[in-house]
C-alpha positions in Angstrom: 12.5 33.3 31.1 15.3 36.0 30.7 14.3 39.4 31.0 17.1 40.4 28.9 15.7 38.5 26.0 12.6 40.8 26.1 14.1 44.1 26.3 11.7 45.8 23.9 8.1 44.7 24.0 7.5 46.8 20.8 6.1 44.4 17.5 7.4 47.2 15.0 9.6 47.1 12.3 12.1 49.4 13.3 13.0 50.6 17.1 12.9 54.1 15.2 9.0 54.0 14.3 8.1 52.9 17.5 10.1 55.8 19.0 8.2 58.1 16.9 4.6 56.5 18.0 5.7 56.8 21.5 6.9 60.6 21.6 4.5 62.0 19.3 1.4 60.0 20.5 1.2 58.0 23.3 3.9 60.2 25.9 2.0 63.4 25.0 -1.3 62.2 26.2 -0.3 59.5 29.1 -1.7 61.0 32.4 0.9 62.1 34.8 0.2 59.4 37.8 0.8 56.8 34.8 4.1 58.7 33.7 4.9 58.5 37.5 4.3 54.5 37.8 5.8 54.0 34.6 9.1 55.5 35.6 8.8 53.7 39.3 8.4 50.1 37.6 11.6 50.9 35.3 13.6 50.4 38.5 12.5 47.0 39.0 14.1 44.1 37.6 11.1 42.3 35.7 10.1 45.9 34.7 9.1 44.4 30.8 6.2 42.6 32.7 4.4 46.0 32.6 1.6 46.7 30.6 3.2 48.8 27.3 2.0 52.4 27.4 0.7 52.4 23.6 -1.2 49.3 24.6 -2.7 51.0 27.7 -3.8 53.7 25.3 -6.2 51.9 23.2 -7.5 50.1 26.6 -8.5 53.4 28.1 -10.6 54.5 24.8 -12.1 50.9 24.7 -12.9 51.2 28.5 -14.6 54.9 27.9 -16.3 53.5 24.7 -18.5 50.9 26.5 -18.7 52.7 29.5 -17.3 49.9 31.8 -17.9 50.0 35.4 -17.7 46.7 36.9 -14.4 45.1 35.9 -11.5 42.6 36.8 -7.8 42.6 36.3 -6.0 38.9 36.5 -2.3 39.7 36.8 -1.2 43.3 38.3 2.3 43.4 38.7 3.1 46.9 39.9 -0.6 48.0 38.7 0.1 50.6 35.4 -2.9 48.6 33.7 -4.9 48.6 37.3 -4.1 52.1 37.1 -5.2 53.4 33.9 -8.5 51.3 34.3 -9.1 53.1 37.6 -8.4 56.7 36.0 -10.6 55.7 33.2 -13.7 54.0 34.8 -16.4 56.4 36.8 -15.8 57.2 40.3 -18.2 54.5 41.6 -16.5 51.9 39.1 -14.9 49.1 40.7 -12.1 46.7 39.9 -11.6 43.3 41.2 -7.5 43.1 41.0 -6.2 39.5 41.4 -2.7 38.9 41.8 -0.2 36.5 44.1 2.2 39.1 44.7 1.1 41.9 46.7 4.7 43.1 47.0 4.9 44.3 43.4 1.1 45.6 43.7 2.6 47.9 46.9 5.1 49.2 44.8 2.5 50.9 42.5 -0.1 51.6 45.5 1.6 55.2 46.5 0.8 56.4 43.1 -2.5 55.3 42.8 -3.4 56.4 46.3 -2.0 59.9 45.2 -4.0 59.7 42.2 -7.5 59.4 44.7 -8.0 55.9 42.9 -7.7 53.3 45.6 -11.5 53.2 46.6 -12.1 51.9 42.9 -9.8 48.7 43.9 -10.5 45.4 45.5 -7.3 43.8 45.5 -7.2 39.9 46.1 -3.9 38.3 47.3 -4.3 34.6 45.0 -4.3 32.9 42.3 -6.2 33.6 39.2 -8.6 30.1 39.1 -9.4 30.5 42.6 -10.2 33.7 42.8 -12.3 33.8 39.7 -14.3 30.6 40.8 -14.9 32.4 44.2 -16.7 35.6 41.9 -18.7 32.9 40.7 -19.7 31.4 43.9 -22.3 34.9 43.9 -24.9 34.7 41.3 -25.2 38.2 41.2 -21.6 38.2 39.5 -22.2 36.0 36.7 -22.9 37.9 33.4 -22.5 41.3 35.0 -18.9 42.4 34.6 -18.3 45.2 31.7 -14.4 44.5 31.2 -12.0 42.0 32.3 -8.4 42.4 31.8 -6.0 39.5 31.7 -2.0 39.3 31.9 -1.2 36.5 34.3 0.5 32.8 33.6 0.0 32.1 30.3 -0.6 28.5 30.6 -3.9 29.2 32.3 -5.2 31.7 29.6 -7.6 29.1 28.3 -8.9 28.1 32.1 -9.5 32.0 32.6 -11.4 32.2 29.6 -13.8 29.5 30.3 -14.8 31.3 34.0 -14.4 34.7 32.7 -17.2 34.5 29.9 -19.3 33.2 32.9 -18.8 36.3 34.4 -18.8 38.7 31.4 -22.3 40.3 30.5 -23.3 40.0 26.7 -21.4 42.5 24.6 -18.7 42.9 27.7 -15.0 42.9 26.6 -11.8 40.9 27.8 -8.3 41.6 26.8 -5.8 39.5 26.9 -2.0 40.5 26.9 0.9 38.8 25.5 -0.9 36.9 22.7 2.1 37.4 20.1 4.9 36.5 22.9 7.6 38.7 22.3 6.8 37.9 18.7 7.9 33.9 19.1 4.6 32.7 18.1 5.6 33.5 14.1 9.2 31.2 14.9 10.5 27.9 14.7 10.2 26.5 18.2 13.8 25.5 17.9 15.0 29.3 17.5 13.1 30.6 20.5 15.0 30.7 24.0 14.3 27.4 26.2 12.7 30.1 28.6 10.2 31.3 26.7 9.1 28.3 24.9 6.4 27.1 27.2 5.0 30.6 27.0 4.9 30.2 23.0 3.4 27.1 23.3 0.6 28.1 25.5 0.0 31.3 23.2 0.0 29.5 20.4 -2.7 27.1 21.6 -4.6 29.5 23.3 -4.7 31.7 19.9 -6.1 28.7 18.0 -8.7 28.1 20.8 -9.8 31.7 20.3 -9.8 31.7 16.7 -12.4 29.0 17.2 -14.6 29.7 19.6 -18.2 30.9 18.4 -19.2 32.8 21.2 -16.6 35.9 21.0 -15.7 38.1 18.5 -11.8 38.6 18.1 -9.4 41.1 17.1 -5.6 40.8 17.7 -3.5 43.9 17.9 0.1 44.0 17.2 0.4 47.0 20.1 3.1 46.1 23.1 3.4 42.4 23.2 0.1 41.6 21.1 -3.3 42.2 22.6 -6.1 39.9 21.8 -10.0 41.9 22.1 -12.8 39.7 22.5 -16.4 40.7 22.7 -18.7 38.3 24.3 -21.6 37.5 22.2 
């Protein structure tokens, strides 16, 4: 995947409209620690992997509306969405943060520490599926989580979904990022750059599976690179 192809994650019709939303709605309300972490991430060659701030704004509201305290994040990168979750949940809230790349997490860790929320985070350096399996070994974890955010390997989204539904409580929320995959889901496959086709195929199949899943309510939101919000029934 070429990061130059994905220089802009917004899916709005014009860059001007996206800029208007960011400058007049998102950035004025973005907490200072998140601004700092976003600026830090911008220097990374894969900065496009960071959670879009406009998507983060919606996630923050979701977390507060449902009163989330016990959460999971699969795919951390430098920690923008992790930090916004830590800022949104109560002081005694907890986040199980799972990522294979501790180095990327440690880029944002000083900002997280300065914000005073590191105590809420249990970082697990691991692939997603084994870490979720490990959580499920404890019966107390089953059906106990309020919220899960997934922004990891797209080919495993459907496998994550099956395990997450065992961990989420009824009415719990799971948010999947990148479910519009840079807009390629609506384009013919042969028009999509080669490096994006595998991810596109995985996301298209995942979106079909969610639409047919009677265990969840769903809503796909065209923010950032596409968010799909699911409520466990």
